[in-house]
Each structure stands twice: as structure tokens, then as C-alpha cells.
VMD Tcl script that draws the C-alpha trace (Angstrom):
set ca {
  {0.05 -0.01 -0.05}
  {1.45 3.52 -0.99}
  {1.44 5.95 2.24}
  {-1.22 8.27 2.44}
  {-0.39 11.69 1.69}
  {-4.25 12.84 2.62}
  {-7.00 11.82 5.73}
  {-10.35 12.18 4.53}
  {-13.16 12.00 8.06}
  {-16.89 12.06 7.69}
  {-18.74 11.70 10.72}
  {-22.27 12.99 11.62}
  {-21.86 12.59 15.21}
  {-19.08 11.51 17.65}
  {-15.17 12.96 18.64}
  {-12.84 12.69 16.04}
  {-9.05 12.19 17.34}
  {-6.38 11.77 15.05}
  {-3.04 10.92 15.98}
  {0.30 11.67 13.09}
  {2.86 9.18 14.25}
  {6.23 7.67 12.54}
  {4.34 5.06 10.19}
  {3.25 4.44 7.08}
  {-0.32 3.72 7.15}
  {-3.83 4.64 8.47}
  {-5.22 2.64 11.23}
  {-8.71 2.92 12.93}
  {-9.21 1.56 16.37}
  {-13.35 0.88 15.68}
  {-14.20 -1.99 13.40}
  {-17.22 -0.10 12.58}
  {-15.90 2.46 11.16}
  {-15.22 2.06 7.27}
  {-11.99 2.64 5.81}
  {-11.56 3.25 1.88}
  {-7.97 3.05 0.74}
  {-7.33 5.30 -2.25}
  {-3.85 4.86 -2.54}
  {-2.50 8.24 -1.83}
  {-6.33 9.16 0.02}
  {-7.29 7.38 2.82}
  {-11.10 7.96 3.38}
  {-13.22 7.12 6.72}
  {-16.73 7.09 7.62}
  {-17.65 7.36 10.99}
  {-20.85 7.62 10.60}
  {-22.34 8.37 14.00}
  {-19.59 6.75 15.97}
  {-16.47 8.62 18.25}
  {-13.27 7.73 16.35}
  {-9.55 7.57 16.53}
  {-7.27 7.38 13.74}
  {-3.58 7.21 13.21}
  {-1.93 8.31 10.31}
  {1.58 8.96 9.21}
  {3.70 12.29 10.27}
  {2.87 15.23 8.05}
  {-0.41 13.85 6.00}
  {-3.23 15.98 4.88}
  {-6.52 15.96 6.95}
  {-10.05 17.23 5.99}
  {-12.42 16.54 8.61}
  {-16.29 17.21 7.86}
  {-18.71 16.66 11.04}
  {-22.10 18.01 12.29}
  {-21.59 17.13 16.06}
  {-18.62 16.37 18.15}
  {-15.14 17.52 19.28}
  {-11.83 16.92 16.85}
  {-8.39 16.81 18.18}
  {-5.32 16.29 16.05}
  {-2.67 15.60 18.06}
  {1.05 15.30 16.21}
  {2.62 17.30 13.17}
  {0.51 17.43 10.07}
  {0.59 18.87 6.87}
  {-2.72 21.12 5.66}
  {-5.40 20.70 7.68}
  {-9.16 21.59 6.79}
  {-11.93 20.84 9.44}
  {-15.54 21.84 9.01}
  {-17.73 21.28 12.06}
  {-21.73 22.74 12.95}
  {-20.85 22.10 16.32}
  {-18.04 21.07 18.47}
  {-14.88 22.40 19.64}
  {-11.27 21.93 17.43}
  {-8.02 21.33 19.06}
  {-4.73 20.97 16.70}
  {-1.32 20.67 17.92}
  {0.95 21.44 14.68}
  {0.27 22.27 11.13}
  {1.58 23.58 7.65}
  {-1.14 25.06 7.30}
  {-5.34 25.35 9.00}
  {-8.63 26.30 7.84}
  {-10.51 25.75 10.62}
  {-14.72 26.45 10.72}
  {-17.18 25.62 13.86}
  {-20.35 27.53 14.34}
  {-20.65 26.58 17.78}
  {-17.61 25.62 19.65}
  {-13.64 27.40 20.52}
  {-10.40 26.47 17.79}
  {-6.65 25.71 19.03}
  {-3.67 25.87 17.34}
  {-0.84 25.34 18.74}
  {2.03 25.77 16.01}
  {0.70 26.95 12.36}
  {4.10 27.36 10.10}
  {1.73 28.72 6.46}
  {-1.18 30.90 7.15}
  {-4.03 29.53 9.69}
  {-7.41 30.72 8.96}
  {-10.23 30.41 11.63}
  {-14.40 31.12 10.96}
  {-16.63 30.88 14.41}
  {-19.84 32.25 15.26}
  {-19.39 31.63 18.89}
  {-16.44 30.90 20.66}
  {-12.71 31.64 21.46}
  {-10.17 31.50 19.12}
  {-6.02 30.69 20.26}
  {-3.20 30.34 17.98}
  {0.25 29.85 19.50}
  {2.10 30.48 16.70}
  {1.77 31.49 13.02}
  {3.10 32.62 9.68}
  {-0.28 34.55 9.37}
  {-3.69 34.52 10.30}
  {-7.42 35.22 8.89}
  {-9.59 35.03 11.92}
  {-13.50 36.15 12.14}
  {-15.52 35.37 15.06}
  {-18.82 37.08 15.50}
  {-18.87 36.19 19.45}
  {-15.90 35.04 21.35}
  {-12.32 36.11 22.20}
  {-9.32 35.91 20.06}
  {-5.69 35.10 21.54}
  {-2.55 34.66 19.22}
  {0.87 34.59 20.75}
  {3.50 34.56 18.22}
  {3.09 36.04 14.59}
  {5.99 36.36 12.35}
  {3.91 37.87 9.21}
  {0.43 39.44 9.38}
  {-3.41 38.99 8.72}
  {-6.61 39.90 9.67}
  {-8.96 39.74 12.59}
  {-12.53 40.46 12.49}
  {-14.34 40.34 15.94}
  {-18.12 41.04 16.65}
  {-17.99 40.66 20.16}
  {-14.94 40.04 22.10}
  {-11.67 41.19 22.88}
  {-8.19 40.64 20.89}
  {-4.71 39.62 21.90}
  {-1.45 39.35 19.98}
  {1.50 38.64 22.31}
  {3.93 39.14 19.55}
  {3.29 40.61 15.71}
  {6.35 40.56 13.75}
  {7.40 42.56 10.31}
  {3.84 41.80 8.89}
  {0.76 43.98 7.83}
  {-2.22 43.88 10.73}
  {-5.43 44.74 10.61}
  {-7.88 43.88 13.37}
  {-11.25 45.15 13.67}
  {-13.95 44.79 16.74}
  {-17.43 46.62 17.20}
  {-17.17 45.38 20.71}
  {-14.20 44.45 22.99}
  {-10.65 45.85 23.79}
  {-7.19 45.08 21.62}
  {-3.78 44.63 22.88}
  {-1.06 44.05 20.28}
  {2.64 43.53 21.07}
  {5.29 44.12 18.83}
  {8.45 42.25 18.34}
  {11.60 44.52 19.13}
  {13.25 46.03 17.02}
  {10.09 46.54 14.53}
  {8.43 49.88 13.82}
  {5.26 49.87 12.80}
  {3.02 52.64 10.88}
  {-0.46 52.79 13.09}
  {-4.22 53.80 12.16}
  {-5.59 53.39 15.23}
  {-9.25 54.10 16.09}
  {-11.58 53.93 19.22}
  {-14.84 55.62 19.93}
  {-14.30 54.94 23.65}
  {-11.00 56.66 24.40}
  {-7.59 57.62 23.19}
  {-5.42 54.19 22.18}
  {-2.08 53.82 23.99}
  {1.04 53.40 21.93}
  {3.83 52.96 23.36}
  {6.20 51.70 20.80}
  {8.71 53.38 18.18}
  {7.01 54.06 15.25}
  {8.09 53.48 11.66}
  {7.75 51.97 8.28}
  {8.17 48.88 8.92}
  {4.96 47.45 8.59}
  {1.20 48.29 9.04}
  {-0.73 47.81 12.67}
  {-4.34 49.10 11.56}
  {-6.96 49.04 14.59}
  {-10.61 49.78 14.90}
  {-12.91 49.45 17.60}
  {-16.29 50.93 18.32}
  {-16.32 50.00 22.03}
  {-12.79 48.95 23.63}
  {-9.37 50.14 24.53}
  {-6.60 49.34 21.94}
  {-2.95 49.28 23.31}
  {0.38 48.95 21.39}
  {3.42 47.88 23.31}
  {6.58 46.34 22.96}
  {6.20 42.41 23.31}
}
mol new
graphics top color blue
foreach p $ca { graphics top sphere $p radius 0.5 }
foreach p [lrange $ca 0 end-1] q [lrange $ca 1 end] { graphics top cylinder $p $q radius 0.2 }
display resetview
């Protein structure tokens, strides 16, 4: 059997847990799970069963679920998860596209672009090359951001611990915004808040652009 480069999982309800490890095949823990091997792509139909899978390190993963949490442990390639209800938890990926109507999303480390879209729930990213995050209700927290991106929040605070030399655009209708700027980076700033004067304690310049607007909430830029 060829080493699969993509794993596709479909389930109506039930949790999905996938662990990436040094192996050359995909293994399911339940006989009730239908596993179809198409060479470079392995498809799993979990129906209404919770499922635990093991796949090769670096494998691309696509998960679709109506109701149930999704957990990816280990190092993966490109990951796409769509859930109507349930939290999403991911360790390490090349890129991520995570969408859930009700539930939180967490990515520990993303080498490239990290896309998260939520209706209700918090979004947390430890490290990323770039972020594109949209949330209607919930807090957004980003640790180390090497590049830039955009964050849109209707109701909820936004915090970026360390922003690098990429352009960053943040918009919030209701919630405070706090951005830490990486040492040595001198950003051009465009800051607007209707509920107070923005607080800026970093040296500005032309290294990148940080634009923040909020109708109700404090804006703070400081050195990371």
C-alpha cells in the first residue's frame, strides 16, 4: 500500500481524534468505521461513531462533522476541519482552515496561514506565519505572529502577544484590542476607538502597518 498523503474523515456525530506518528498507513480503533484506501488518499466514514485514528506524520487531513469535537495530535500537513457544533484542537500543521458554528478552536503551531471562522467560541493560536480569523462572539488570542493577517471580531477582545513584520488589520465592534510588537519592529499605525484614546508605547516607523479599529473598547500597542 502506498503511503497516504491525505486522510478524509466524515461523521454525523461523535468525537474525532487523530494522532500523527511515524508510520506508513492509517489505522482505526473501531471495526464499525468504514475505511477506504485509494492509494494516496484514505477516506473514513465514521457515521455516528466516535473514532480514533493514527496516520503518518505530515499527512494532510480533511474532517467534516455535524456534531462532535475534533482533536489532532502530532505534526500534520495541510488541515481543513468543518464542524457545525464542537471544539477543534490542533497541535502542529503546515496550514489550517478551521470552521465551526458553535465551539472554540485552538492551534498550537502553524507554519503558514491559519484560517479560523467561528460563530460562537474563542480562537487561540500559539504560533503562526499569518492569521485570518473571524468570530462573531468570543475572545481571540494569538501568541507569536511571524507575518501579518486580519482579525475581525463582532463581540470579544483581541490579544496578539508578539506581532512581527507583517501588516496586521484588526477590527472589533465591541472589545478591547492589545497588540505586542516584536523588538526592533517599528510599525506605521492607524488606530481608532470611539471609547478612548489609543495607548501606544512603541517606536513607530515604516516596517509594517498595524491598523486597529473598535467602536467600544481600549486599544493598546506595546513592546512584546
